[in-house]
C-alpha positions as CSV (number, residue, x, y, z in Angstrom):
1,X,-16.6,171.1,-75.1
2,X,-16.0,167.6,-76.3
3,X,-12.9,165.6,-75.4
4,X,-12.1,165.4,-79.1
5,X,-12.8,167.7,-82.1
6,X,-12.3,164.9,-84.7
7,X,-15.2,164.8,-87.2
8,X,-15.0,161.0,-87.8
9,X,-12.9,158.1,-86.7
10,X,-12.1,154.7,-88.2
11,X,-12.5,151.5,-86.1
12,X,-11.5,148.6,-88.2
13,X,-13.9,148.8,-91.2
14,X,-16.4,151.0,-89.4
15,X,-16.6,154.8,-89.6
16,X,-18.6,156.7,-87.1
17,X,-20.6,159.9,-87.8
18,X,-19.1,163.1,-86.3
19,X,-21.9,163.6,-83.7
20,X,-21.6,160.0,-82.5
21,X,-17.8,160.2,-82.4
22,X,-18.0,163.3,-80.2
23,X,-20.2,161.5,-77.7
24,X,-17.9,158.4,-77.8
25,X,-14.8,160.4,-77.0
26,X,-16.5,162.3,-74.2
27,X,-17.8,159.0,-72.7
28,X,-14.4,157.2,-73.0
29,X,-12.8,160.2,-71.2
30,X,-15.4,160.0,-68.5
31,X,-14.7,156.3,-68.0
32,X,-11.0,156.9,-67.7
33,X,-11.5,159.8,-65.2
34,X,-13.7,157.7,-63.0
35,X,-10.9,155.1,-63.0
36,X,-8.3,157.8,-62.3
37,X,-10.1,158.9,-59.2
38,X,-10.6,155.2,-58.1
39,X,-14.3,155.1,-58.4
40,X,-14.4,151.7,-60.2
41,X,-15.5,148.3,-59.2
42,X,-13.6,146.0,-61.6
43,X,-16.0,145.3,-64.5
44,X,-19.1,146.1,-62.6
45,X,-21.0,149.5,-62.7
46,X,-21.5,151.5,-65.9
47,X,-21.4,154.9,-67.4
48,X,-23.8,155.4,-70.3
49,X,-24.6,158.2,-72.8
50,X,-27.6,159.0,-75.0
51,X,-26.7,159.4,-78.7
52,X,-28.0,162.2,-80.8
53,X,-31.0,161.1,-82.8
54,X,-33.7,162.2,-85.2
55,X,-37.2,163.2,-84.0
56,X,-39.4,160.1,-84.0
57,X,-36.6,157.6,-84.0
58,X,-36.1,155.2,-81.1
59,X,-33.3,156.5,-78.7
60,X,-29.9,154.8,-78.8
61,X,-27.2,154.7,-76.2
62,X,-23.5,153.9,-75.6
63,X,-22.2,151.7,-72.9
64,X,-19.0,149.9,-72.1
65,X,-17.9,146.6,-73.7
66,X,-18.4,144.1,-71.0
67,X,-15.1,142.9,-69.4
68,X,-13.1,145.9,-70.3
69,X,-11.7,147.9,-67.3
70,X,-12.6,151.5,-67.1
71,X,-9.0,152.7,-67.4
72,X,-8.7,150.8,-70.7
73,X,-11.7,152.4,-72.4
74,X,-11.4,153.9,-75.8
75,X,-14.0,155.6,-77.9
76,X,-14.2,152.7,-80.3
77,X,-14.7,150.2,-77.4
78,X,-18.1,151.6,-76.6
79,X,-21.1,149.6,-77.8
80,X,-24.3,151.0,-79.2
81,X,-27.5,149.6,-77.6
82,X,-31.2,150.3,-77.5
83,X,-33.3,151.3,-74.5
84,X,-33.6,147.7,-73.3
85,X,-29.8,147.1,-73.4
86,X,-29.9,145.1,-76.6
87,X,-26.8,145.4,-78.8
88,X,-27.6,147.2,-82.1
89,X,-24.0,148.0,-82.9
90,X,-23.2,147.1,-86.5
91,X,-19.9,145.7,-85.6
92,X,-21.5,143.0,-83.4
93,X,-22.9,141.3,-86.5
94,X,-19.4,140.1,-87.5
95,X,-17.9,139.9,-84.0
96,X,-20.6,139.4,-81.4
97,X,-18.3,138.1,-78.7
98,X,-16.2,141.3,-78.7
99,X,-19.1,143.7,-78.5
100,X,-20.9,142.0,-75.7
101,X,-22.5,144.1,-73.0
102,X,-24.1,143.5,-69.6
103,X,-27.7,144.3,-70.5
104,X,-28.8,143.9,-66.9
105,X,-26.4,146.6,-65.9
106,X,-28.3,149.0,-68.1
107,X,-31.5,148.6,-66.1
108,X,-30.8,151.6,-63.8
109,X,-29.4,153.7,-66.7
110,X,-32.3,153.0,-69.0
111,X,-34.8,154.2,-66.4
112,X,-33.0,157.5,-66.0
113,X,-32.3,158.1,-69.7
114,X,-35.9,157.3,-70.8
115,X,-37.5,159.6,-68.2
116,X,-34.9,162.4,-68.0
117,X,-34.0,163.6,-71.5
118,X,-31.9,166.3,-69.9
119,X,-29.4,163.8,-68.5
120,X,-27.4,162.6,-71.5
121,X,-24.7,161.0,-69.4
122,X,-25.4,158.8,-66.4
123,X,-22.7,157.5,-64.0
124,X,-23.2,154.7,-61.4
125,X,-20.5,153.8,-58.9
126,X,-19.9,151.3,-56.1
127,X,-17.2,153.0,-54.0
128,X,-16.5,152.2,-50.4
129,X,-17.5,155.7,-49.3
130,X,-20.6,155.8,-51.4
131,X,-21.8,152.4,-50.2
132,X,-21.0,153.3,-46.6
133,X,-23.1,156.5,-46.8
134,X,-25.9,154.7,-48.6
135,X,-26.1,152.3,-45.6
136,X,-26.3,155.1,-43.0
137,X,-29.8,155.9,-42.0
138,X,-29.3,159.7,-42.0
139,X,-28.0,159.7,-45.6
140,X,-25.7,162.5,-46.8
141,X,-25.0,164.9,-43.9
142,X,-24.5,168.7,-44.6
143,X,-21.1,168.7,-42.9
144,X,-18.8,169.7,-45.8
145,X,-18.8,172.2,-48.6
146,X,-18.9,169.3,-51.0
147,X,-22.0,167.9,-49.4
148,X,-23.7,171.3,-49.4
149,X,-23.7,171.2,-53.2
150,X,-26.4,168.5,-52.7
151,X,-28.4,170.1,-49.9
152,X,-32.0,169.3,-50.6
153,X,-30.8,168.2,-54.1
154,X,-30.0,164.5,-53.7
155,X,-32.5,161.7,-54.0
156,X,-32.7,158.3,-52.3
157,X,-33.8,154.9,-53.6
158,X,-34.3,151.9,-51.3
159,X,-32.5,148.7,-52.1
160,X,-34.5,146.1,-54.0
161,X,-31.8,143.5,-54.8
162,X,-29.6,143.3,-57.8
163,X,-31.1,145.6,-60.5
164,X,-32.5,143.0,-62.8
165,X,-36.2,143.7,-62.5
166,X,-37.4,146.1,-65.2
167,X,-40.3,147.0,-62.9
168,X,-37.9,148.7,-60.6
169,X,-37.3,151.4,-63.2
170,X,-40.5,153.2,-62.5
171,X,-39.6,153.4,-58.8
172,X,-36.1,154.7,-59.6
173,X,-37.5,157.5,-61.8
174,X,-40.1,158.4,-59.1
175,X,-37.4,158.6,-56.4
176,X,-35.0,160.6,-58.6
177,X,-37.6,163.3,-59.3
178,X,-35.9,166.3,-60.8
179,X,-32.6,165.8,-59.1
180,X,-29.3,165.0,-60.8
181,X,-27.8,162.9,-58.0
182,X,-29.2,159.9,-56.1
183,X,-28.0,157.6,-53.3
184,X,-29.0,154.0,-53.9
185,X,-29.5,152.6,-50.4
186,X,-27.1,149.7,-49.5
187,X,-25.8,149.9,-53.1
188,X,-23.9,153.0,-54.2
189,X,-24.1,156.4,-56.0
190,X,-25.7,157.7,-59.2
191,X,-25.3,161.0,-61.0
192,X,-26.1,162.4,-64.3
193,X,-25.6,165.5,-66.5
194,X,-26.4,167.1,-69.8
195,X,-22.8,166.8,-70.7
196,X,-19.9,164.5,-69.7
197,X,-18.4,167.5,-67.9
198,X,-21.5,168.0,-65.8
199,X,-21.9,164.3,-65.0
200,X,-18.3,164.1,-63.9
201,X,-18.7,167.2,-61.7
202,X,-21.7,165.7,-60.0
203,X,-20.2,162.3,-59.3
204,X,-16.9,163.8,-58.2
205,X,-18.4,166.1,-55.7
206,X,-20.8,163.4,-54.4
207,X,-18.0,160.9,-53.9
208,X,-15.8,163.5,-52.1
209,X,-18.7,164.4,-49.9
210,X,-19.2,160.7,-49.0
211,X,-15.5,160.3,-48.3
212,X,-15.5,163.3,-46.0
213,X,-18.5,162.0,-44.1
214,X,-17.1,158.5,-43.5
215,X,-13.9,160.0,-42.1
216,X,-15.7,162.5,-40.0
217,X,-17.9,159.9,-38.4
218,X,-14.9,157.6,-37.9
219,X,-13.5,160.1,-35.5
220,X,-16.4,159.7,-33.1
221,X,-16.3,163.4,-32.3
222,X,-19.3,165.6,-32.2
223,X,-20.1,167.1,-35.7
224,X,-20.7,170.7,-36.5
225,X,-23.7,171.4,-38.7
226,X,-23.9,174.8,-40.5
227,X,-27.2,176.7,-39.9
228,X,-30.0,175.9,-42.3
229,X,-29.7,179.4,-44.0
230,X,-26.0,178.8,-44.6
231,X,-26.7,175.4,-46.1
232,X,-29.3,176.8,-48.5
233,X,-27.1,179.7,-49.5
234,X,-24.2,177.5,-50.2
235,X,-26.3,175.1,-52.3
236,X,-27.5,178.1,-54.3
237,X,-24.0,179.3,-54.8
238,X,-23.2,176.1,-56.7
239,X,-25.8,177.2,-59.3
240,X,-24.5,180.6,-60.2
241,X,-24.7,182.0,-63.7
242,X,-21.0,181.0,-64.3
243,X,-21.4,177.5,-62.9
244,X,-21.5,175.9,-66.3
245,X,-18.3,177.6,-67.3
246,X,-16.6,176.5,-64.1
247,X,-17.7,172.9,-64.8
248,X,-16.3,173.0,-68.3
249,X,-13.0,174.5,-67.1
250,X,-12.7,171.7,-64.5
251,X,-13.4,169.1,-67.2
252,X,-10.7,170.5,-69.5
253,X,-8.3,170.4,-66.7
254,X,-9.3,166.9,-65.7
255,X,-8.7,165.7,-69.3
256,X,-5.0,166.5,-68.9
257,X,-4.8,163.8,-66.3
258,X,-5.7,161.1,-68.8
259,X,-4.2,162.7,-72.0
260,X,-1.9,160.2,-73.6
261,X,-2.0,160.8,-77.4
262,X,1.2,158.8,-77.9
263,X,-0.6,155.7,-76.8
264,X,2.5,154.8,-74.7
265,X,0.5,153.2,-71.9
266,X,-3.1,152.1,-72.7
267,X,-3.6,153.9,-76.0
268,X,-5.4,157.2,-76.5
269,X,-9.0,157.1,-75.3
270,X,-9.9,159.1,-78.4
271,X,-9.1,156.1,-80.6
């Protein structure tokens, strides 16, 4: 389900195709939900989405207009770029300053999108809890139900400095493997999904797992670890036949947290 069922939308003189507009509204909603749950880092970090395309055509993506805060994001604010982060948005021809992006910030995202065509939405965060766990040698511990969703299903990538080197993309992809979530050592968290709903579900659970771990370790008490067979069974339970339906239901509920069609505060994200 998309955040909006509108077929097209007008942004100044520009009209978007229906399939692109659907991705734009979902991505704008995802930005605002990440902000709602306090997973932002001012204008740093990004959430990106792959746009529908024709076979044989180069892939295109959407990313945030640089300098806009996540809670301000609207569908029309998202900028179309190529796989290298170059702006190809038609609107930038007449207003390049407004549609500026942080191309370097797309390095991590481009690696994932180009290698994993199943991950249409990619979220990267720098939260205190995520950074804290990324700096802990043992990584994510199987000490909470939220963490057990990722039991043997989370990847790790060692820190190589600010992600400006395109050569790092190959190593990112190698380390991610077939997982949907990754902990970037000394850096933060990354999660992806086939839909905005799935990407949100992944980053939400990963963030909550990290928050629980930081608080548990802060107490200096001995931790209880479930038996291996319980960990494995719980991880499998998160992938039941009805999991996709649960994820979509949670997404629809979450959208009500940011729904403001009146535009009384920041304007409707679907505009």
